[in-house]
Structure formats: C-alpha cells, structure tokens
C-alpha positions in Angstrom: -18.9 55.4 19.2 -15.2 54.6 19.3 -16.7 52.2 22.6 -18.4 50.5 19.9 -16.3 49.8 17.4 -13.3 48.6 20.0 -16.0 46.0 21.4 -16.8 45.2 17.7 -12.8 43.8 17.2 -12.6 42.3 20.8 -16.1 40.2 20.0 -14.7 39.1 16.4 -11.3 38.3 18.1 -12.8 36.4 20.5 -14.9 34.4 18.4 -12.7 34.1 15.5 -9.5 32.6 17.8 -8.2 28.5 17.5 -10.0 27.8 20.8 -13.4 29.3 19.8 -13.5 28.1 16.8 -12.1 24.6 18.2 -15.2 25.0 21.5 -18.2 25.3 18.8 -16.6 23.2 16.2 -16.9 20.0 19.0 -20.1 21.7 20.6 -22.1 21.4 17.0 -20.5 17.9 15.9 -21.8 16.3 19.4 -25.7 16.7 18.8 -28.8 18.4 20.2 -29.6 18.0 23.8 -31.8 15.2 24.7 -34.8 18.0 25.2 -34.2 19.7 21.5 -33.9 16.4 20.0 -37.2 15.4 21.7 -38.4 18.6 20.7 -37.5 18.6 16.8 -39.0 15.0 17.0 -42.5 15.8 18.6 -43.3 18.7 16.4 -41.6 18.0 13.4 -42.1 15.8 10.2 -39.1 13.9 8.5 -37.7 15.1 6.1 -39.5 18.6 6.7 -37.9 22.0 6.2 -36.7 24.5 9.0 -35.2 27.9 8.9 -32.3 27.8 11.2 -32.4 32.0 12.2 -30.6 33.7 14.8 -28.5 30.5 15.1 -25.2 32.1 16.9 -22.7 29.6 16.6 -24.3 27.3 14.8 -24.3 24.5 17.0 -27.8 23.0 16.1 -27.8 23.8 12.2 -25.0 20.6 11.7 -27.4 18.2 14.2 -30.9 19.6 12.6 -29.6 19.2 8.8 -28.2 15.5 10.0 -32.1 14.6 10.8 
C-alpha cells in the first residue's frame, strides 16, 4: 500500500509540473492528428455531440470542441 501511495504522489507531481502542463497545452492547441480528423469528419455529423471519456490529458478535447 505504501508503494502505491508513493507511485501516486510521483505521478501527480510529474503531470502537475510546469513542463508537463506546457507540453500538453501545446499538444492540445496543435489540433487533431490527420487520421483523427478524417475519422471524426467521416462518422460524426457537424454539430453533433460526443462524450470524451477517459480523455487522459485532454489532447483531443479542445480540437473536438472547436469543430
């Protein structure tokens, strides 16, 4: 149990640091990958809704919202 708590603390520290925040903000603002964009345009109608479950860092959340 102590090892799990230590791992949790390390993960939170790593992903809360300035470098991680900067990296993932840049990724989110860079838009979708071409393959993701093609898939979404093919299978989703403009103006439809989607739930972004398990979105991790949210890299696709902002670009999907902007579509």
